[in-house]
N, C-alpha and C positions, 0 to 999 in steps of 0.2 A: 503493498499500499504505499502511494505518495499521496502529493497535493500539487496544485498547480503552482504554489507558491514555490515550494521545493523545486519543483521542474523548472520553473524560473531561474531560480538562482543556479539551479545546475548546467542550465544553458549558458548563464551570463558569464561564467568563469573563462577568462581568456585565459592564453599562454603568456608569458614572460616577454617582453619587447626587446627583441634580439638586438634591435639596430640602437637602444638605447643602452643595452649591456655593453655591446661592441664599444660605443663611444666612451663609456665609462672605463672599459679595459682600455682602450688607447690612452685615455688621459692618466691612466694609472703609470704608463710605461715614462710619463713626461715629467711626473711628479722629482722632486729633489731627494731620491733616494735611489740603491740600488734595485732594478727589478725584482719583483716578489719579496723584497725585505720584511714588508709587514706583513707577511703571511696570509693568515684567513681575515686580517681586516681588509684587503684588498679584495678577496672573494665575498665576502661579505658585502662590500659596497657595490661590487659588480651586479650580484642577484638582487640587491636593492633596486640597482638603477631599473634592471629589467621588471620587476615589480610594479613600479610606480611609473614605469614608462617615460623615466625623465633620467637625460645622461647625467645629471647631478643631482642625486635623490636628496630629499632632506627629511629630518624629523621635525615635526612641528607641536605635535601633542601625544602624550602618551598615556594609556590607562590599561589597569588590568582587571577583568571580569573575574569576578569568584561568584560562581555558581553553586548553590546550595541545594542539597535534596537528601531525603532519607531514603532508607532499603530495608524492605521487609525482611531479607535475608539475615539482618542482624539477630533475631529470632531463633538463628540456627547456633549461636554462640561465637561466630567469627570474628569478633571485635574486642579489643581489651577495655573498651570503652562503651558506656550506656549509649542508645540513643538518642537522649535527653542534650548530648554534648554537641549536636548539630546545630540545634537552635541556640544554646549557649554561645557557641563560637560566632554565630551569625551576630548575634547582640555585641558581642567583644569587638566583632569588627566595624560595626557602626558606632562604637564608642572609640574608633581607633587605636585599640589595645594589642591588636595581635600582630605578629611577626608580619605577614602582608602590610600591615598599616605603617609599619615603622620601617621596610624596606621601599616602599614605594614612596615614603617621602622623602627618602635618602635619595633617588632617582627623580623626584618630580613627577609621578604618575598619579592619575585619579586611581580612585577603587571606587568600583561599581558591584554593589552586592547586590545577586538576585535570587529570589526565592522561589526557585522550581519547583519545588514540591517537600517544603519542611513540615514534619509532621504534627507540629503543633505552629499555633498562629502566631506571627512576628509583628509588633507593633509596629504599626508606620514611622518612618522617621527618615530625616534626609539620608541620602545614598542609599537607601533599599528600593529595589525595583521589584514590585510583587507582583509574580507571572502566577505561580501555584497551581499547577495542573493537577496535582492531587497530595494527599497527605502522606507522601514518599510511595514507595512501589511495593507491589507484592511480593512475597517470597518466593526469589525463582528458583529455589530447591525443589519447592511444590507445585510450582506452574508458571507461566511468564510472569514476568516482572510487571509489564506494562500490557494494555491492549494496543493493538496498531495506531488506534486513534488518539492515544494519550503521548506515543512515541512521536509521531507528526505534529501534534499540536506543539510538543515541548521542542523538536527542533525549528519549527516556525519563530515560537517566542524567543529562544535563543538568538535567531537571525536578527530579528529585529531589534532585539537590545544593543547587538552589536554595530546595526545599522545606525541607531540612534546616536552612537557615540561618533561614530565616523564623521556623520552630518555635523557633530558639534565641535570637530576639528581634530579627532583622533587618526593618526596615519600608522601608530604602532602599538599593537593590542597584544596583551599578554593574558593567556587564560589560565585561571585557575579554580578552584574547587572547595567544596566542604561537604562531607556527608560521611558520617559514621558508617561504615560496611562497603564504602564504595570502592575499596580494594579490592574485595571479592567481586565485585561486579564488573571492575575495569580488566582483571584478570582473566574472567570468564570471557570477556570480549575478545580480547588480545588471543586466549588460546582458540577460540571460534574461527578468528579471522586469518590467524597465522598458522594454524594446524600444529600449534607446540603442545604437547601435553601439558594439563593443569601442573603436574609437579615442577615443571620448569618455568612456571610463570607467576604460581602464586608465591607471596611473599610475606612476611610479618608484619605488614600495615603497622596499625599504631603500636606494636611491641609485643605480639602474644608467645608464648611459649613454644618450645618445639612440638608437644603434644597438641597443642591448639592449632599450630600451622599444620598438622599432618589432618586434622578434622577439617580445616579451611580449603586443604586439598581436594578432599572428599566431599565436600559441598558444592566446589566447583565442578567436580566430575558429575556429580547426580544434577546439577541444574542442568550440564550440557547433555547428558544422557535424557532426561525427563524432556527438555523442552526442543531438542533436535534444531537448533540456530543454523539456518541457510548462509555460509561463508560468502555466497555469491549476491546476497541481500543484505545490505547493510541495515536497513531499516527493519528487519526480520530477526538481524542478531540483537539490535539495540531494545526491541521489545520484549525479547524474550529474556535477554539476561544484562540488560543495561539498567542504566538510572536515570532521573530526571533532568539530573546536574550534568550529566555527559552528554546527554542529547541536545541539552542545550548549548554546550561547547561546540558539538559538533556544527550545530546550526550556525553559530557565531563563527566559528571558521568558513563555512561555505559561503555565507554571505558577505563576510569582509573580502575573501578571495575575489568575488565579483565585483567590487569596488577597488580593487588593487591595494588593499591595505595588507601591511606584513604583519603576521601572526606570530607570535612566539607561543609554543609548545611546551608546557610545564613537565610535570613527572607523569607517574602511571596513569592517573584518570585522565588527565588533558591528551596523553596519546593515544588512550582509546577512543576519547571523542574524537581524534584526528585520524584514526582508522576509520572510524564511523563516516567522517566527512569525505576521507579521500576514497571510500567505497562507495560513496552516492557520484563522486568528481574526481577522478584520480588527479586532473591538474591542480587542484588543491594543494598538492603536495608542493607545488612550485612557489607557493606562497609562504611556507611555513619554516620558522626556524627552530631548532631544538634548545632551549634554552638551557638545560645541564642534564647531566645523566643521573637518575635515581639511583639509590641503593636497591630498589624493590626490582627482582629478577626479571619480571614481566615488561619493564621499559625499555631495556636494552632489546627484548625481540620485537617491540613495538616500532623502537625506531630504526631497526635492522629492516622490517618492512616497509617502513616509511620511506627509507633511504636517507634517514637525516643523521647527520653527525653533531653530537651535543657540544654547545660552544664551552660548558662548565661542569667540571667533575669535583662537586664539594662535599660527596657523600652525604646528600640532602635525602630526606624522607618525609618532609612535612607535609606537602601540598600547597594549597591556598593561592598558588600562582609564584611562591616566593623565589625559586630558580628562574623561574622565566622573567621575573622583574629583575632581578641581579644581572641578566644578560641583556636588558635594555641599555645601559650605557657603553657596552661593547658595540652593539648595533648603531648607536648614535656617533659615537667616536669615528667608525667606519665612513659613516656618509659625511662627516665633518672634515677626515682627511682629505677625502676625494674632492671635496669642494673648496677648502680653505688652505691646504697645501701649496707652497711656490711651485711653479714648474722650473726648471733648468733656465729655459730662455727668461721668464721673468725675474728672476734672483740672480741671473747672470753667473749662474755655475756652470762650469764646463760638463759636458757630459763624458760618456764612457770614450776612452781611447781608442780611435779608429774608427767612430760612429759619425 
């Protein structure tokens, strides 16, 4: 099942602008440095030029989306924390006290908190976007996590939130999450879409014991066996073993790509959303940067399937968009080097001998 809106977004995702990328690549060769000496910063600037379809790209507005939702699979005992923590952390985000708030302030990014499906009502306040498709998902170990209609509505809602941010001037979007139980759902999506066995992609999440980890692997295996998600149908996988916040992230990535907005994927949950988005439209991958490498084993499998190399490896496993936000200054620095660094000609610096 899909929708007219999702179909429109799928068709609107362009290819990177190769002419702009080539111009950026050529300019890199004229800057006052040995060719290639700034390594990945040079590659990032060229990718960004292709994404924005501008020979000299720029970052003018940064934001992080923190999509929140609860998961019925928590009743299977897969998390070290109770489900109440989801709503409590959303309130913490709104009060500015969480890690993502601190890091976003450090890099000058806005924080948009989205209630995609928290199990209890969150009081309205500044910074909260209330979508609320449902009071969390159903228990995927016993049946589908969502109805197809809920999955579609959540994808659409996430896309609209991203488009609102882009309309307000955001051109670098980080994708984060909050939801007790969502590492279980994400691992199930990654296993379904990459073909990896659950034991290779299920990790400790919030810090469960070895015995609890073995149980979590069994729960994911049970969910996959019971629901039989079709890896060739991203929305089917999402509805059967996904989460409302993961759906929102997938929609945000899909819609942002259609507007040539660069997106930074965070950790395990965000990468599961990216797999769904790229399952709907493979060209979305060209608009994604991997902010970091999580210690969750499924994240490495997801990034390999997406063909993305992480910009950072800081042994993070918090989520919220923390690793993605930390990568923002690198991407912004890459754009500024391309735009602001002097050329050999403008600086009066001699080029390489014999050239």
